[in-house]
FIMI-432010 format. One record per residue (C-alpha): residue in one letter; x, y, z. Coordinates in Angstrom, 2 decimals, always signed. Each point is the difference from the previous one (the first is absolute). Last residue first. Example, Ala and Ser with C-alpha at 12.3 -4.5 7.8 and 13.67 -1.06 7.14 Angstrom:
2
+--------+---------+---------+---------+
: residu :    east :   north :      up :
+--------+---------+---------+---------+
:      S :  +13.67 :   -1.06 :   +7.14 :
:      A :   -1.37 :   -3.44 :   +0.66 :
+--------+---------+---------+---------+
end
This chain:
261
+--------+---------+---------+---------+
: residu :    east :   north :      up :
+--------+---------+---------+---------+
:      F :  +12.63 :  -21.41 :  +37.03 :
:      D :   -2.98 :   -0.55 :   +2.21 :
:      M :   -3.72 :   +0.11 :   -0.46 :
:      G :   -2.70 :   -0.48 :   +2.61 :
:      D :   -3.62 :   +0.01 :   -1.11 :
:      D :   -1.47 :   +3.45 :   +0.28 :
:      T :   -1.89 :   +1.39 :   +3.00 :
:      S :   -2.55 :   +2.68 :   -0.81 :
:      D :   -0.05 :   +3.25 :   +1.94 :
:      S :   +1.73 :   +1.88 :   -2.80 :
:      N :   +3.48 :   +1.08 :   -1.03 :
:      S :   +1.29 :   -3.56 :   -0.15 :
:      L :   +3.03 :   -1.05 :   +1.97 :
:      N :   -1.64 :   -2.54 :   +2.27 :
:      L :   +3.22 :   -1.77 :   +0.92 :
:      D :   +0.76 :   -3.37 :   -1.58 :
:      F :   +1.84 :   +1.97 :   -2.62 :
:      E :   +3.37 :   -0.66 :   +1.56 :
:      F :   +2.66 :   +2.48 :   +1.08 :
:      S :   +0.80 :   -1.65 :   +3.33 :
:      D :   +3.63 :   -0.58 :   -1.00 :
:      D :   +0.58 :   +3.74 :   -0.34 :
:      E :   -1.09 :   +0.40 :   +3.64 :
:      S :   +3.29 :   -1.61 :   +1.02 :
:      E :   +1.76 :   +3.21 :   -1.04 :
:      L :   -1.67 :   +1.68 :   +2.96 :
:      V :   -1.37 :   +3.44 :   -0.77 :
:      N :   +2.53 :   +2.58 :   +1.13 :
:      S :   -2.21 :   +3.00 :   -0.74 :
:      G :   -1.62 :   -0.22 :   +3.45 :
:      E :   -0.42 :   +3.74 :   +0.33 :
:      L :   +0.97 :   +1.74 :   -3.21 :
:      N :   +2.02 :   +3.16 :   +0.58 :
:      Q :   +3.69 :   -0.65 :   +0.58 :
:      D :   +0.32 :   -3.51 :   -1.38 :
:      A :   -2.39 :   +0.85 :   -2.83 :
:      W :   +1.99 :   +3.08 :   -1.03 :
:      Q :   +3.28 :   -1.96 :   +0.10 :
:      I :   -1.44 :   -2.80 :   -2.11 :
:      A :   -1.42 :   +2.53 :   -2.48 :
:      D :   +3.30 :   +1.91 :   -0.23 :
:      A :   +1.92 :   -3.20 :   -0.72 :
:      L :   -2.59 :   -1.05 :   -2.59 :
:      P :   -0.06 :   +3.23 :   -2.01 :
:      G :   -3.44 :   +1.66 :   +0.00 :
:      L :   -3.62 :   -0.26 :   +1.04 :
:      F :   -1.00 :   +1.00 :   +3.54 :
:      L :   -3.26 :   +0.19 :   +1.94 :
:      I :   -2.33 :   -1.31 :   -2.70 :
:      Q :   -3.14 :   -0.60 :   +2.07 :
:      G :   -1.31 :   -3.54 :   -0.48 :
:      L :   -2.16 :   +0.03 :   +3.13 :
:      P :   +2.68 :   -1.45 :   +2.31 :
:      G :   +2.62 :   +2.42 :   -1.37 :
:      L :   +2.16 :   -0.92 :   -2.96 :
:      V :   +3.72 :   +0.44 :   -0.66 :
:      L :   +0.97 :   -0.56 :   -3.64 :
:      G :   +3.69 :   -0.79 :   -0.45 :
:      D :   +2.17 :   +0.27 :   -3.07 :
:      T :   +2.78 :   -1.88 :   -1.79 :
:      C :   -0.85 :   -3.54 :   +1.08 :
:      F :   +1.71 :   -3.36 :   -0.56 :
:      E :   +3.14 :   -0.21 :   +2.12 :
:      R :   -0.93 :   +2.54 :   +2.71 :
:      Q :   -3.57 :   -1.27 :   +0.28 :
:      F :   +1.17 :   -3.61 :   +0.20 :
:      Q :   +2.35 :   +0.81 :   +2.87 :
:      V :   -2.83 :   +1.93 :   +1.67 :
:      N :   -2.33 :   -3.00 :   -0.02 :
:      A :   -3.45 :   +1.49 :   +0.71 :
:      S :   -1.36 :   -1.25 :   -3.31 :
:      T :   -2.76 :   +2.09 :   -1.59 :
:      S :   +1.75 :   +0.20 :   -3.36 :
:      F :   -0.88 :   +1.89 :   -3.16 :
:      L :   +2.29 :   -0.26 :   -3.00 :
:      M :   +0.24 :   +1.86 :   -3.28 :
:      K :   +2.62 :   -1.02 :   -2.54 :
:      G :   +3.36 :   +1.47 :   -1.10 :
:      E :   +1.92 :   -2.99 :   +1.35 :
:      I :   -2.58 :   -2.46 :   +1.30 :
:      Q :   +1.34 :   -3.03 :   -1.91 :
:      R :   +3.61 :   +0.23 :   +1.17 :
:      L :   -1.03 :   +0.26 :   +3.65 :
:      L :   -2.34 :   -2.93 :   -0.62 :
:      L :   +2.88 :   -2.09 :   -1.38 :
:      D :   +2.09 :   +0.66 :   +3.11 :
:      K :   -2.94 :   -0.89 :   +2.26 :
:      L :   -0.50 :   -3.20 :   -1.97 :
:      P :   +3.59 :   -1.16 :   +0.62 :
:      K :   -0.31 :   +1.14 :   +3.66 :
:      A :   -3.15 :   -2.03 :   +0.71 :
:      P :   +1.69 :   -2.71 :   +2.09 :
:      K :   +1.69 :   +2.71 :   +2.16 :
:      S :   -3.23 :   +1.73 :   +1.00 :
:      M :   -1.00 :   +3.50 :   -1.18 :
:      L :   -2.64 :   -1.24 :   -2.45 :
:      F :   -1.28 :   -2.52 :   +2.56 :
:      R :   -0.82 :   +2.59 :   +2.64 :
:      T :   -0.89 :   +2.70 :   -2.52 :
:      K :   -3.72 :   +0.65 :   +0.14 :
:      P :   -2.32 :   +2.38 :   -1.85 :
:      I :   +2.05 :   +0.56 :   -3.17 :
:      L :   -1.94 :   +1.42 :   -2.95 :
:      Y :   +1.95 :   +0.52 :   -3.23 :
:      C :   -0.94 :   +2.53 :   -2.68 :
:      D :   +0.83 :   +0.06 :   -3.70 :
:      F :   +0.35 :   -3.78 :   +0.03 :
:      S :   +2.89 :   -1.98 :   -1.47 :
:      F :   -0.80 :   -3.68 :   +0.65 :
:      I :   +2.57 :   -2.53 :   +1.29 :
:      V :   +0.16 :   +1.39 :   +3.55 :
:      S :   -3.58 :   -0.55 :   +1.15 :
:      L :   +0.08 :   -3.60 :   -1.23 :
:      A :   +3.27 :   -0.56 :   +1.89 :
:      L :   -1.59 :   +1.33 :   +3.21 :
:      G :   -2.87 :   -2.46 :   -0.25 :
:      F :   +2.41 :   -2.83 :   -0.79 :
:      F :   +2.22 :   +0.80 :   +2.98 :
:      D :   -2.90 :   +0.25 :   +2.44 :
:      K :   -1.44 :   -3.24 :   -1.35 :
:      Q :   +3.43 :   -1.64 :   +0.29 :
:      D :   +0.31 :   +1.15 :   +3.61 :
:      R :   -3.42 :   -1.42 :   +0.86 :
:      S :   +0.81 :   -3.29 :   -1.75 :
:      L :   -1.40 :   -0.59 :   -3.48 :
:      E :   -2.92 :   -2.41 :   -0.42 :
:      K :   -2.55 :   +2.80 :   -0.46 :
:      I :   +1.96 :   +1.35 :   -2.97 :
:      V :   +0.10 :   -3.30 :   -1.91 :
:      L :   +3.47 :   -0.97 :   -1.24 :
:      G :   +0.63 :   -0.51 :   -3.72 :
:      P :   +2.03 :   +3.18 :   -0.53 :
:      E :   +2.55 :   -0.81 :   +2.75 :
:      I :   +0.46 :   +1.82 :   +3.29 :
:      G :   +3.01 :   -1.56 :   +1.74 :
:      T :   +1.51 :   +3.28 :   +1.20 :
:      D :   +2.64 :   +0.19 :   -2.75 :
:      S :   -2.70 :   -0.95 :   -2.50 :
:      L :   -1.91 :   +3.18 :   +0.80 :
:      I :   +3.10 :   +2.12 :   -0.65 :
:      N :   +0.60 :   -1.79 :   -3.27 :
:      W :   -3.60 :   +0.41 :   -1.13 :
:      F :   -0.07 :   +3.78 :   +0.57 :
:      E :   +3.52 :   +0.61 :   -1.31 :
:      D :   -0.95 :   -1.86 :   -3.19 :
:      I :   -3.14 :   +2.15 :   -0.29 :
:      S :   +2.20 :   +3.08 :   +0.04 :
:      V :   -0.30 :   +2.78 :   +2.57 :
:      L :   -0.04 :   +3.55 :   -1.38 :
:      S :   -3.60 :   -0.59 :   -1.05 :
:      Q :   -1.43 :   +1.89 :   -2.97 :
:      D :   -1.27 :   -3.12 :   -1.77 :
:      L :   -1.41 :   -1.29 :   +3.29 :
:      C :   -2.01 :   +3.17 :   +0.53 :
:      D :   -1.33 :   -0.30 :   -3.55 :
:      N :   -1.07 :   -3.59 :   +0.65 :
:      Y :   -1.78 :   +0.78 :   +3.26 :
:      V :   -3.14 :   -2.10 :   -0.56 :
:      T :   +1.76 :   -2.65 :   -2.08 :
:      S :   +3.05 :   -0.12 :   +2.26 :
:      L :   -2.31 :   -0.31 :   +3.01 :
:      F :   -1.53 :   -3.17 :   -1.46 :
:      S :   +3.35 :   -1.47 :   -1.08 :
:      F :   +1.51 :   +0.60 :   +3.45 :
:      A :   -2.86 :   -1.80 :   +1.70 :
:      H :   +0.17 :   -2.85 :   -2.52 :
:      S :   +3.73 :   -0.47 :   +0.65 :
:      V :   -0.46 :   -0.08 :   +3.79 :
:      R :   -2.80 :   -2.55 :   -0.25 :
:      L :   -3.44 :   +1.28 :   +0.84 :
:      K :   -1.92 :   -1.19 :   +3.05 :
:      R :   +0.95 :   +3.24 :   +1.71 :
:      D :   -2.42 :   +1.90 :   -2.23 :
:      L :   +1.76 :   +3.30 :   -0.58 :
:      G :   -1.05 :   +3.30 :   +1.56 :
:      G :   +3.22 :   +1.72 :   -1.06 :
:      D :   +2.10 :   -2.22 :   +2.24 :
:      G :   +0.96 :   +2.57 :   +2.59 :
:      G :   +3.56 :   +1.01 :   +0.84 :
:      V :   -0.40 :   +3.45 :   -1.49 :
:      P :   -3.60 :   +1.22 :   +0.15 :
:      W :   -1.58 :   -0.33 :   -3.48 :
:      G :   +1.59 :   +2.22 :   -2.60 :
:      I :   -1.31 :   +3.43 :   -0.97 :
:      V :   +0.15 :   +0.74 :   -3.73 :
:      S :   -0.05 :   +3.78 :   -0.27 :
:      N :   -2.09 :   +2.18 :   -2.31 :
:      G :   -1.64 :   +2.08 :   +2.65 :
:      V :   -2.93 :   +0.25 :   +2.37 :
:      I :   -0.45 :   -0.95 :   +3.64 :
:      Q :   -3.56 :   +0.72 :   +1.04 :
:      G :   -2.36 :   +2.16 :   +2.00 :
:      T :   -1.94 :   -0.87 :   +3.12 :
:      V :   -0.16 :   -2.91 :   +2.44 :
:      P :   +2.67 :   -1.75 :   -2.04 :
:      S :   -0.76 :   -3.40 :   -1.52 :
:      V :   +1.61 :   -3.15 :   +1.35 :
:      L :   +2.09 :   -2.69 :   -1.68 :
:      G :   +1.25 :   +2.19 :   -2.86 :
:      S :   +3.71 :   -0.15 :   +0.82 :
:      M :   +0.04 :   +3.69 :   +0.91 :
:      S :   -3.00 :   -0.50 :   +2.29 :
:      A :   +1.49 :   -2.97 :   +1.84 :
:      I :   +3.35 :   +1.78 :   +0.38 :
:      L :   -1.69 :   +3.07 :   +1.47 :
:      Q :   -2.40 :   -1.95 :   +2.21 :
:      Y :   +2.74 :   -2.04 :   +1.61 :
:      R :   +2.00 :   +3.08 :   +0.95 :
:      L :   -3.20 :   +1.64 :   +1.25 :
:      F :   -0.61 :   -2.98 :   +2.27 :
:      S :   +3.48 :   +0.38 :   +1.47 :
:      N :   -0.57 :   +3.61 :   +1.03 :
:      N :   +3.36 :   +1.12 :   +1.46 :
:      T :   +1.06 :   +1.33 :   -3.39 :
:      I :   +3.01 :   +0.04 :   -2.32 :
:      I :   -0.61 :   -0.93 :   -3.65 :
:      A :   +3.34 :   -0.48 :   -1.75 :
:      I :   -0.07 :   +1.44 :   -3.51 :
:      R :   +2.03 :   -0.87 :   -3.07 :
:      K :   -0.43 :   +2.97 :   -2.32 :
:      R :   +1.46 :   -0.30 :   -3.49 :
:      S :   -3.15 :   -0.32 :   -2.11 :
:      D :   -1.86 :   +2.99 :   +1.37 :
:      C :   -2.48 :   +0.09 :   +2.87 :
:      D :   -2.83 :   +2.50 :   -0.22 :
:      W :   -2.12 :   +1.67 :   +2.68 :
:      N :   -3.60 :   +0.51 :   +1.09 :
:      W :   -0.69 :   -1.94 :   +3.18 :
:      P :   -3.30 :   +0.31 :   +1.87 :
:      T :   +0.05 :   +1.90 :   +3.33 :
:      E :   -0.94 :   -1.62 :   +3.33 :
:      F :   +0.28 :   -3.38 :   -1.67 :
:      S :   -2.57 :   -2.58 :   +1.14 :
:      I :   -1.95 :   -1.01 :   +3.11 :
:      E :   -3.45 :   -1.36 :   -0.89 :
:      P :   +1.30 :   -3.57 :   -0.32 :
:      N :   +0.52 :   -0.18 :   +3.80 :
:      S :   +1.85 :   -3.00 :   +1.44 :
:      K :   +2.94 :   -0.07 :   -2.41 :
:      D :   +0.42 :   +3.78 :   -0.02 :
:      C :   +1.51 :   +2.02 :   -2.83 :
:      R :   -2.29 :   -0.58 :   -3.01 :
:      L :   +1.53 :   +1.53 :   -3.06 :
:      S :   -0.22 :   +3.30 :   -1.88 :
:      F :   +1.14 :   +1.16 :   -3.42 :
:      D :   -1.27 :   +3.27 :   -1.49 :
:      Q :   +2.36 :   -0.92 :   -2.86 :
:      F :   +3.19 :   -1.91 :   +0.82 :
:      R :   +1.96 :   +0.19 :   -3.22 :
:      L :   +2.51 :   -2.61 :   -1.10 :
:      V :   +2.51 :   +0.61 :   -2.77 :
:      P :   +1.59 :   -2.10 :   -2.71 :
:      N :   +2.30 :   +1.48 :   -2.65 :
:      I :   -0.71 :   -2.78 :   -2.53 :
:      S :   -2.22 :   -2.79 :   +1.30 :
:      A :   +0.14 :   -3.79 :   +0.26 :
:      T :   -2.86 :   -1.95 :   -1.55 :
:      V :   -2.21 :   -2.41 :   +1.95 :
:      V :   -1.92 :   -2.73 :   -1.82 :
:      V :   -3.46 :   -0.70 :   +1.37 :
:      M :   -1.33 :   -3.50 :   -0.73 :
+--------+---------+---------+---------+
end
């Protein structure tokens, strides 16, 4: 079993980094590879009209697909995409799932700004008890449990691909805890929800269809730049819900088995 240890002064470096940009043609990748660093206090909203590129970036950062070229290097602990279940077997009981992740991410749990009592109390308030089996939870309970698991651990870098449930009224207690947890941490989000971007993100990264970095800077400036210059930048918020790994996201011609968060 791999045990993950949180880092001191984390940083991420994109080094000669390139991704596939076209769902139908695996030969199309970044026009120019990325070479830039992200420090520990940047919370970045990815703004692009290329939905497939949004998926690719989160998938690559979470280790589900390999880049076409280069790598992401650094000493940061990157969490699984927020709202996912960490790849857990859904036949597990809620308590066993938490125990497993607590073993793998023990150091991240020790540094958490959310207490274990808060975690269990907030689950109990929604009818999620330790002895329940994950696959037997209702859809809303599964969404709530997946989000709660993402909130309890203190990662160096958070990945947030979709925000429909996170920004909903039932999830507000978890949203408040997540805002507490991400203070001073890195965050990358591909969500098109502008309200979420304004609440959670400090900076915006505007990308062209071939991964060109068109603008990187303060969020308000990035949104304004994209509105004025990026055709079709208003990607529908509903597209967040389609972020599932049943797409062929690999950087090759092969078709992988579907994975979702």
